[in-house]
VEXDREN-2710 file (C-alpha; in Angstrom, 1 decimal):
% VEXDREN-2710
k/r/px/py/pz
1/MET/13.0/-4.8/7.2
2/THR/11.0/-2.4/9.3
3/ILE/9.0/0.6/8.5
4/PRO/9.9/3.3/10.9
5/SER/7.4/5.8/12.3
6/ARG/9.6/8.7/11.3
7/GLY/12.4/9.5/9.0
8/ARG/13.8/7.5/6.2
9/ASN/14.1/3.8/6.2
10/LYS/17.8/3.0/6.1
11/SER/17.4/-0.7/5.3
12/LEU/15.0/-0.1/2.4
13/ASN/17.2/2.7/1.1
14/SER/20.2/0.4/1.1
15/LEU/18.3/-2.4/-0.7
16/LEU/17.3/0.1/-3.4
17/GLU/20.7/1.9/-3.6
18/GLY/21.9/2.2/-7.2
19/HIS/18.5/1.3/-8.6
20/CYS/16.4/4.4/-8.1
21/THR/16.6/7.4/-10.4
22/HIS/14.1/9.5/-8.6
23/VAL/13.0/9.3/-5.0
24/LEU/10.1/11.1/-3.3
25/SER/9.8/11.3/0.5
26/SER/6.3/10.9/2.1
27/SER/4.6/10.4/5.4
28/ILE/2.6/7.3/6.1
29/ALA/-0.3/7.3/8.5
30/PRO/0.0/4.9/11.4
31/ILE/-2.8/2.6/10.2
32/GLN/-1.3/2.4/6.8
33/ARG/2.2/1.7/8.3
34/GLU/0.6/-1.2/10.3
35/ARG/-0.9/-2.6/7.1
36/LEU/2.4/-2.4/5.2
37/GLN/4.1/-4.2/8.0
38/GLU/1.3/-6.9/8.0
39/TRP/1.7/-7.3/4.2
40/LEU/5.4/-7.5/4.5
41/GLU/5.1/-10.3/7.1
42/ILE/2.5/-12.2/5.0
43/SER/4.8/-11.9/1.9
44/LYS/7.6/-13.6/3.7
45/VAL/5.5/-16.8/4.2
46/LEU/3.9/-17.1/0.7
47/THR/5.2/-19.9/-1.5
48/SER/6.0/-19.4/-5.1
49/SER/3.6/-21.9/-6.5
50/ALA/0.5/-19.9/-6.0
51/ASP/1.9/-16.4/-5.3
52/ALA/0.1/-14.6/-8.1
53/GLN/-3.4/-16.0/-7.3
54/VAL/-2.9/-15.7/-3.5
55/SER/-1.7/-12.1/-3.9
56/LYS/-4.6/-11.3/-6.1
57/ASN/-7.1/-12.7/-3.7
58/PHE/-5.4/-11.0/-0.7
59/LEU/-5.3/-7.6/-2.4
60/LYS/-9.0/-8.0/-3.5
61/GLN/-10.0/-8.8/0.1
62/GLU/-8.0/-5.8/1.5
63/TYR/-9.5/-3.5/-1.2
64/GLU/-13.0/-4.6/-0.2
65/LYS/-12.2/-3.7/3.4
66/ILE/-11.4/-0.1/2.5
67/LYS/-13.6/0.4/-0.5
68/ARG/-16.3/2.3/1.3
69/GLN/-13.8/4.6/2.8
70/ILE/-12.2/5.3/-0.6
71/LEU/-15.6/6.0/-2.1
72/ALA/-16.6/8.3/0.7
73/THR/-13.3/10.2/0.4
74/LEU/-13.7/10.6/-3.4
75/GLN/-17.3/11.7/-3.0
76/THR/-16.4/14.4/-0.5
77/SER/-13.5/15.8/-2.6
78/ASP/-14.4/18.2/-5.3
79/THR/-12.6/16.9/-8.4
80/GLY/-14.6/18.9/-10.9
81/SER/-15.3/15.6/-12.8
82/SER/-18.7/14.6/-14.0
83/PHE/-18.0/10.9/-13.9
84/ASP/-20.0/8.7/-11.5
85/ILE/-17.5/6.4/-9.7
86/SER/-19.9/4.9/-7.2
87/GLY/-20.3/1.8/-9.2
END
């Protein structure tokens, strides 16, 4: 399966055909597309014995990599909320 740079993904759509009740189209930034492709390749080599823990650790590491960027984006957007999400 590949994630194309434009348009709809025919192989993904064919895999999901008959299972989706509502579909939304969206664009994916190039860096996010690269991450999705990396995650897809990593998921192909994981073994089932420790998948849950490995996935949890991997996602936590990836989250830590982009945490500052997420917080900066949230702080610059005006949400009208009085909650402090900076931790």
